[in-house]
C-alpha positions in Angstrom: 8.2 -81.6 117.5 11.7 -82.0 115.9 12.2 -86.3 114.8 15.3 -86.8 113.5 15.3 -89.6 110.5 18.7 -90.8 111.1 20.3 -91.8 114.4 22.3 -88.5 116.0 24.8 -89.2 118.4 25.3 -86.1 120.9 28.6 -83.9 119.3 31.5 -83.1 121.4 32.8 -79.7 120.9 34.0 -78.8 117.5 35.0 -75.7 115.5 32.7 -73.3 114.5 30.5 -73.2 110.6 30.8 -70.6 108.1 27.7 -70.5 107.2 28.1 -67.3 105.0 29.4 -68.4 102.2 27.6 -71.9 101.7 24.8 -71.8 98.9 21.0 -72.8 100.2 17.6 -73.6 98.5 14.4 -72.9 100.5 11.5 -75.1 99.3 8.0 -73.2 99.6 4.5 -72.8 98.4 4.2 -70.0 100.3 6.0 -66.6 99.9 5.7 -65.5 103.6 7.3 -68.8 104.8 10.2 -68.7 102.5 11.0 -64.9 103.3 10.7 -66.4 107.5 13.0 -69.6 106.4 15.3 -66.5 104.2 15.5 -64.2 107.5 16.4 -67.4 109.6 19.4 -67.9 107.7 20.6 -64.8 106.9 20.4 -64.1 110.7 23.4 -67.4 110.6 25.3 -65.6 108.2 24.2 -67.1 104.7 24.1 -64.8 102.0 23.4 -67.4 99.0 19.7 -67.8 99.3 17.7 -69.4 96.5 14.0 -70.1 96.3 11.6 -72.0 94.8 8.0 -72.1 95.3 7.2 -75.4 93.5 8.6 -78.9 93.3 9.7 -78.9 89.9 11.3 -75.9 90.5 13.2 -76.9 93.3 14.3 -79.7 90.8 15.2 -77.4 87.6 17.3 -75.2 90.4 19.0 -78.5 92.4 20.2 -79.8 88.7 21.5 -76.6 88.3 23.3 -75.7 91.5 25.2 -77.8 94.0 23.2 -77.0 97.2 25.1 -77.2 100.4 22.1 -77.1 102.3 18.3 -77.8 101.1 15.2 -76.4 103.4 11.8 -78.1 101.6 9.0 -77.8 103.0 6.6 -81.1 102.5 3.1 -80.1 101.0 4.3 -77.9 97.7 0.8 -77.5 96.6 0.3 -79.1 92.6 2.5 -81.0 91.3 5.8 -83.0 92.7 5.5 -82.5 97.5 9.0 -82.5 99.4 8.7 -86.2 99.5 9.4 -86.0 95.8 11.6 -83.8 95.6 14.2 -85.3 97.9 13.3 -89.0 96.2 14.2 -87.7 92.8 17.6 -85.3 94.3 18.5 -88.4 95.0 17.8 -90.8 92.1 19.1 -88.5 89.7 22.6 -87.7 92.1 21.6 -83.8 92.5 23.3 -83.2 96.0 27.0 -83.1 97.0 28.2 -86.0 98.9 28.0 -83.3 102.0 24.7 -81.2 100.8 22.4 -81.2 104.1 18.6 -81.7 103.4 15.8 -81.2 106.0 12.1 -81.6 105.9 10.2 -79.1 106.4 6.6 -79.2 107.5 3.7 -78.5 109.5 2.6 -82.1 109.5 2.3 -84.2 112.5 0.6 -87.2 111.0 3.0 -91.0 110.6 2.0 -91.3 107.1 3.8 -88.1 106.1 6.8 -88.7 108.5 6.9 -92.1 107.4 7.1 -90.9 103.5 9.9 -88.4 104.4 11.5 -91.3 106.7 11.7 -93.5 103.8 14.1 -91.7 101.6 16.2 -90.6 104.0 16.5 -86.2 105.0 18.6 -85.6 107.6 15.7 -84.6 109.6 12.5 -83.2 109.6 11.3 -80.1 111.2 7.8 -79.3 112.4 6.7 -75.6 112.1 7.7 -73.1 113.7 11.1 -73.0 113.8 13.2 -71.0 116.4 16.8 -69.6 115.0 18.2 -71.3 117.8 16.3 -75.3 116.7 17.8 -74.1 113.5 20.8 -73.5 114.0 21.3 -77.2 116.5 20.5 -78.9 113.9 21.8 -78.0 111.0 25.5 -77.7 113.1 24.9 -81.3 114.2 23.6 -82.2 110.2 26.7 -80.6 108.9 29.0 -81.6 111.0 28.5 -85.2 110.9 28.0 -85.4 106.8 32.2 -83.5 107.1 32.5 -87.6 108.9 31.0 -89.4 106.5 32.1 -87.2 103.0 34.9 -88.9 101.9 32.9 -92.3 102.1 30.7 -90.5 100.6 32.9 -90.1 98.0 33.6 -93.1 97.0 30.1 -94.9 96.6 29.6 -92.2 94.8 31.9 -93.7 92.4 30.9 -97.1 93.1 33.8 -98.3 94.5 32.3 -99.9 97.8 35.7 -101.5 99.3 37.3 -98.4 99.1 34.6 -96.8 100.9 34.5 -100.0 103.4 38.0 -98.8 104.5 37.0 -95.6 104.8 35.0 -96.4 107.5 37.0 -98.4 109.6 40.0 -96.2 109.7 36.9 -93.7 110.8 35.9 -95.6 113.2 39.5 -96.2 114.5 40.3 -92.6 114.8 37.0 -91.8 116.3 38.2 -94.4 119.3 39.8 -91.6 120.7 37.7 -89.2 120.8 34.2 -90.7 122.4 33.5 -93.0 118.8 31.3 -90.5 118.3 29.6 -91.9 114.7 30.7 -95.4 115.4 27.4 -96.9 115.1 26.4 -94.6 111.8 30.2 -95.9 110.5 29.2 -99.7 111.1 25.8 -99.6 109.9 26.8 -98.2 106.3 30.2 -100.5 106.3 27.7 -103.2 106.6 25.2 -102.0 103.3 28.3 -101.3 101.5 30.1 -105.3 102.1 26.4 -106.1 101.1 26.9 -104.2 97.9 30.2 -106.1 97.5 28.7 -109.3 98.6 30.6 -109.7 101.1 27.6 -111.1 103.5 30.1 -112.6 106.1 31.6 -108.8 106.5 28.2 -107.4 106.4 26.7 -109.4 109.2 30.3 -109.0 111.5 29.7 -105.3 111.0 25.5 -105.9 112.3 26.7 -108.3 115.1 29.3 -105.3 116.1 26.2 -103.1 117.0 24.0 -105.6 118.0 26.8 -106.0 121.0 26.5 -102.1 121.9 22.8 -101.6 121.9 19.7 -103.6 120.1 19.1 -101.4 117.3 16.5 -103.0 115.7 18.1 -102.0 111.9 21.1 -103.6 112.8 18.3 -107.1 113.4 16.8 -106.0 110.0 19.8 -106.0 108.3 21.0 -109.4 109.7 17.1 -110.8 108.9 18.1 -109.1 104.6 21.6 -111.4 104.3 19.4 -114.5 105.9 16.9 -113.5 102.7 19.2 -113.1 100.3 21.1 -116.3 100.8 17.2 -118.1 100.8 16.8 -118.5 104.6 13.6 -117.7 104.2 11.6 -119.0 107.3 14.4 -117.5 109.3 14.5 -114.8 107.5 10.4 -114.4 108.4 10.8 -114.5 112.3 14.0 -111.6 112.6 11.5 -109.4 110.8 8.0 -110.1 112.6 10.4 -109.7 115.4 11.2 -106.4 113.9 7.4 -105.5 113.4 6.7 -106.7 116.8 9.3 -104.1 118.4 9.0 -101.1 115.6 5.3 -100.9 113.9 6.6 -98.8 112.3 9.5 -100.1 111.0 8.4 -99.9 107.0 11.2 -101.7 104.8 10.8 -104.6 107.5 6.9 -105.1 106.3 9.3 -104.6 102.6 11.0 -107.2 103.3 8.5 -109.4 104.9 6.6 -109.5 102.3 9.3 -111.0 99.9 10.5 -114.1 102.7 7.0 -114.5 102.0 7.0 -115.3 98.1 9.9 -117.1 98.7 8.5 -119.5 100.8 5.3 -119.5 97.9 3.0 -117.7 100.4 1.6 -115.0 98.1 -1.7 -114.5 100.1 0.9 -113.4 104.0 2.8 -111.1 101.2 -0.2 -109.9 100.4 -1.7 -109.8 103.3 1.7 -107.8 104.7 2.1 -105.5 101.9 -1.1 -104.9 102.4 -0.4 -103.5 106.3 2.9 -102.1 104.8 0.6 -99.7 102.5 -1.5 -98.5 105.5 1.1 -97.3 107.6 3.0 -95.4 104.8 0.7 -95.7 101.1 2.4 -92.9 99.4 5.6 -95.9 98.1 5.2 -96.3 94.4 6.9 -99.5 94.7 5.1 -101.3 97.4 1.6 -100.4 95.9 3.0 -101.9 92.9 4.3 -104.8 94.4 0.8 -105.1 96.4 -0.9 -104.4 92.9 1.5 -107.4 91.0 0.8 -109.9 94.2 -3.2 -109.6 94.5 -3.1 -110.2 90.3 -1.6 -113.3 90.7 -3.6 -114.7 93.3 -6.7 -113.5 91.3 -7.8 -110.3 94.0 -8.9 -108.6 91.4 -10.2 -105.7 93.3 -7.2 -105.2 95.6 -5.6 -105.3 92.8 -7.5 -102.3 91.0 -6.9 -100.6 94.3 -3.6 -100.5 94.6 -2.8 -100.0 90.9 -4.7 -97.0 90.6 -3.2 -95.5 93.9 -0.3 -96.5 92.3 -0.8 -94.5 89.6 -2.2 -91.8 90.9 0.9 -90.8 93.8 3.1 -92.0 90.9 2.0 -88.7 88.6 5.2 -87.0 90.0 7.4 -89.0 91.2 10.6 -90.2 89.7 9.9 -93.6 90.2 7.0 -93.6 88.5 6.7 -96.9 85.7 4.8 -98.2 83.6 4.2 -100.8 85.0 1.0 -100.2 86.9 -1.0 -99.3 83.7 -0.1 -102.8 81.8 -1.4 -104.3 85.2 -4.5 -101.9 85.3 -5.0 -102.8 81.9 -4.9 -106.9 83.0 -7.2 -106.0 85.2 -9.4 -104.6 83.2 -9.8 -107.3 81.2 -10.6 -109.4 84.0 -13.3 -107.7 84.5 -14.2 -107.3 81.0 -14.0 -104.2 80.6 -11.4 -104.0 77.3 -12.2 -100.6 76.6 -10.2 -98.9 79.6 -7.6 -101.4 78.7 -6.8 -100.1 75.6 -6.9 -96.8 77.0 -4.3 -97.1 79.5 -2.0 -98.9 77.1 -2.4 -96.0 75.3 -1.9 -93.7 78.0 1.5 -95.9 79.1 2.6 -95.5 75.7 2.2 -91.5 75.4 3.6 -91.3 78.7 6.5 -93.8 78.7 7.3 -94.5 75.5 10.7 -92.3 75.4 11.9 -93.2 78.4 11.5 -97.3 78.0 12.8 -98.5 74.5 10.4 -101.6 75.1 7.1 -99.8 75.8 5.9 -100.8 72.7 6.4 -104.3 73.0 5.4 -104.3 76.4 2.0 -102.6 75.6 1.6 -105.3 72.8 2.4 -108.0 75.5 -0.8 -107.3 77.4 -2.8 -106.0 75.0 -2.5 -109.5 73.6 -3.0 -111.1 77.2 -6.0 -108.7 77.8 -7.5 -110.6 74.9 -6.7 -113.9 75.7 -7.7 -113.9 78.9 -11.0 -112.7 78.1 -11.4 -115.5 75.3 -11.1 -113.4 72.3 -8.8 -115.6 71.0 -8.7 -114.2 67.3 -7.8 -110.7 68.8 -5.2 -112.8 70.8 -4.0 -113.8 67.7 -3.8 -110.9 66.0 -1.6 -109.4 69.2 0.8 -112.0 68.8 1.5 -111.5 64.9 1.7 -107.9 65.7 4.3 -108.4 68.4 6.2 -110.6 66.5 6.8 -108.2 63.6 7.9 -105.5 66.2 10.2 -108.2 66.8 11.4 -108.9 64.2 11.8 -104.8 62.9 14.4 -104.2 66.0 18.1 -105.0 66.3 18.0 -105.8 69.8 16.3 -108.1 71.8 14.6 -106.8 75.2 14.9 -107.2 78.8 14.8 -111.3 80.2 11.4 -110.2 81.9 9.6 -109.2 79.1 11.0 -111.9 76.5 9.8 -114.5 78.9 6.3 -112.7 78.5 6.6 -112.0 75.2 7.2 -116.0 74.8 5.0 -117.2 76.8 1.8 -114.7 74.7 3.1 -116.1 71.4 2.7 -119.3 72.6 -0.9 -119.6 73.7 -2.1 -117.7 69.7 -0.3 -120.1 68.6 3.1 -119.3 67.2 6.5 -121.5 67.6 9.4 -120.6 65.7 9.9 -116.8 67.5 9.4 -117.6 70.9 11.4 -120.5 70.6 14.5 -118.1 69.5 13.6 -115.6 72.4 13.9 -118.6 75.2 17.1 -119.4 73.1 18.7 -115.6 73.8 17.3 -116.3 77.7 19.3 -118.6 77.8 22.6 -118.2 76.4 22.5 -114.6 78.3 21.6 -116.3 81.5 23.0 -120.0 81.3 24.6 -120.6 84.6 21.3 -119.2 86.4 19.8 -122.4 87.0 16.4 -120.6 88.2 16.0 -119.2 85.3 16.6 -121.9 83.4 13.5 -123.6 85.1 11.2 -120.9 84.5 12.4 -121.5 80.8 11.6 -124.8 80.9 8.4 -124.3 82.6 7.7 -122.3 79.1 8.2 -124.9 77.1 6.2 -127.5 79.2 3.1 -125.6 79.0 3.8 -125.2 75.1 4.0 -128.6 74.7 7.8 -128.5 73.9 9.5 -130.6 77.4 12.2 -133.0 75.0 13.0 -130.4 72.4 12.8 -126.9 75.2 15.4 -129.7 77.1 17.7 -129.4 74.2 17.3 -126.1 73.5 18.2 -125.0 76.9 21.4 -127.7 76.8 22.8 -126.7 73.4 22.4 -123.0 74.2 23.6 -123.3 77.3 27.3 -124.9 75.5 27.3 -122.3 73.0 27.7 -119.7 76.1 30.0 -121.1 77.6 32.1 -121.6 74.5 31.9 -118.4 73.3 33.3 -117.2 77.0 36.0 -120.1 77.1 37.3 -119.1 73.8 38.3 -115.2 75.8 39.2 -117.0 79.0 41.6 -119.0 77.0 43.0 -115.8 75.4 43.4 -114.4 78.3 45.0 -117.0 80.1 47.5 -118.1 77.2 49.0 -113.8 77.7 47.2 -113.0 74.1 46.0 -110.1 75.9 45.0 -108.4 72.4 43.0 -111.2 70.8 41.5 -111.5 73.8 39.7 -108.0 74.6 38.7 -108.2 71.0 37.5 -111.2 71.7 35.1 -110.4 74.7 34.0 -107.5 72.5 32.6 -109.9 70.0 31.6 -111.4 72.9 29.7 -109.2 74.7 27.5 -107.9 71.0 26.0 -111.8 70.8 25.5 -112.1 74.3 25.2 -108.3 76.1 23.6 -109.2 79.5 25.3 -112.4 79.8 27.4 -111.2 83.4 29.8 -114.1 83.1 31.4 -112.6 79.6 30.6 -109.4 80.7 32.6 -109.8 84.4 35.4 -111.5 82.0 35.3 -109.3 79.7 36.2 -106.4 82.1 39.0 -108.4 83.9 40.7 -108.9 80.7 40.7 -105.5 79.6 42.0 -104.5 83.4 44.3 -107.3 83.0 45.5 -105.7 79.5 46.3 -101.9 81.5 48.5 -103.5 84.0 50.3 -105.2 81.1 51.0 -102.6 78.7 50.0 -99.5 81.0 47.0 -97.7 82.2 44.7 -96.6 79.3 41.8 -94.1 78.9 39.5 -95.4 76.5 40.1 -98.9 78.2 39.5 -97.6 81.0 36.0 -96.6 79.7 34.9 -99.2 78.3 36.1 -101.3 81.4 33.8 -99.1 83.9 31.0 -98.7 81.3 31.2 -102.9 81.5 31.2 -103.2 85.1 28.5 -100.4 85.1 26.0 -103.0 83.4 26.2 -105.9 84.9 26.2 -103.6 88.0 22.6 -102.8 86.6 21.6 -106.2 85.5 22.1 -108.2 89.5 23.6 -105.0 91.3 25.6 -106.3 95.2 28.0 -109.1 93.1 31.4 -109.5 94.7 32.9 -109.9 92.1 31.7 -106.2 90.6 33.1 -104.8 94.2 36.5 -106.7 93.2 36.9 -105.3 89.8 35.9 -101.9 90.5 38.6 -101.6 93.1 40.9 -102.9 90.7 39.8 -100.2 87.8 40.4 -97.4 90.6 43.8 -98.7 92.1 45.1 -98.7 87.7 44.1 -95.1 86.9 47.0 -92.1 87.6 46.2 -89.9 90.3 46.5 -86.8 88.5 43.9 -88.6 85.8 41.7 -89.9 88.1 37.6 -88.1 87.8 35.5 -86.7 89.8 33.1 -88.3 90.2 29.5 -87.2 90.2 27.8 -85.7 93.4 25.8 -88.6 95.6 24.1 -89.0 98.2 24.8 -91.7 101.6 24.1 -95.3 101.3 20.5 -95.7 101.6 
């Protein structure tokens, strides 16, 4: 059985490919299989062939060399499996835009195939593999990658609007040759439009596909747009329709769960994620999400199973986070097992302390919640005092979610000043986010500070708006140098305020338009935009400003982007 994981239209006659000069990586834990695959590649003319016997060794080689073709076994013995190697290569951008990744395995189970499909290799080849099958699949995948290479390159630069225009150009170009990749190009364009904050243009692309054929991914794409617009019931119906047509369309389950969450139906969301986890159990994010929803529902048994599974499968995954450890610690607290809870918190700090600067705060918050929920208020207060000391020793505040958790705990154990300061910081950094401000007000309400909280929200909103408006005024009146300096100060005070970040980037771009390209200012603007994209991806203004910034750079000075992968 050969199962391609992306749509692969029939190929027209194309120029022969010179396989001799390309770089290959063969990953398999059995030396005999590696030798067989190496010989198959050599029969095609390949010369530069590296081999890896484990997932860890493969990642090391991928970090050093840009391979044109990777043949990776699914089962690799101890350590990372093939799915996790591919996942990490995608996340860390260790592949060229034109690289071909083929998952090779004797596995035929739905679990294995679905797991691999979630991270989109270019093909899934089931052993034994003949030279003829290998050549056919390599040719097909390689020709497709060359069509998409310039689009992937623009995507690597996060210039989503340019990448979308390249899709249109390729569609027009292909129209004269049989529309070879039109559906795939439209699919990519739709996702680029979503990333650019242009849902209507994404909808047009999906509907253009559906006019040709009933693809479930296009139907799911339309449902995601409904979901993003807050049309939860319509999205629910559409995702359920997709699942009815294809019960193995795993992403539809995840999105359906989000629709149920948006409707406040956590029981239904939990049930859907449980079904998805049975079909494809090796997804770290899915098991984590299932555990978190179960924890909210008080379904301690299922939460425990999900968090333990998440920790087990995440051991070698690039997507492992401390959340499962912290969630399981909460579960242990609810089961009156503080000893294991403390062990989990220590393990989380040991495993993630270096990569997650807020790990000490999050562990202490969880410890306080464990003690508080178990009724040991003395120890909960002690954890709150220690948390307050940790916070006072830091120059930077943690992310919004951590601030909210911390404020909730500190109020619960009787601290007032520190949580009020944290919530005001959150308000100033999110002064136009009505949903988040309601959440902040709810925390004040629970702490019996309803009126005082309302006054603090209004004052903090005004402070942030005044700070931003002064910089905009300087910009509008032509005082560009002063505007740049003012917005730098505003960013220092409110480093996560998206409106301020966008306006800061706009001021830098306007400065260069008026007074010429400046590499340092361009780098500064790029860093600001990348930061705001991390905070909330898929905003229209991000795509527009990235395009404006790219247009300013002299062609000879434009930096080569990092290697990337196709839009997924």
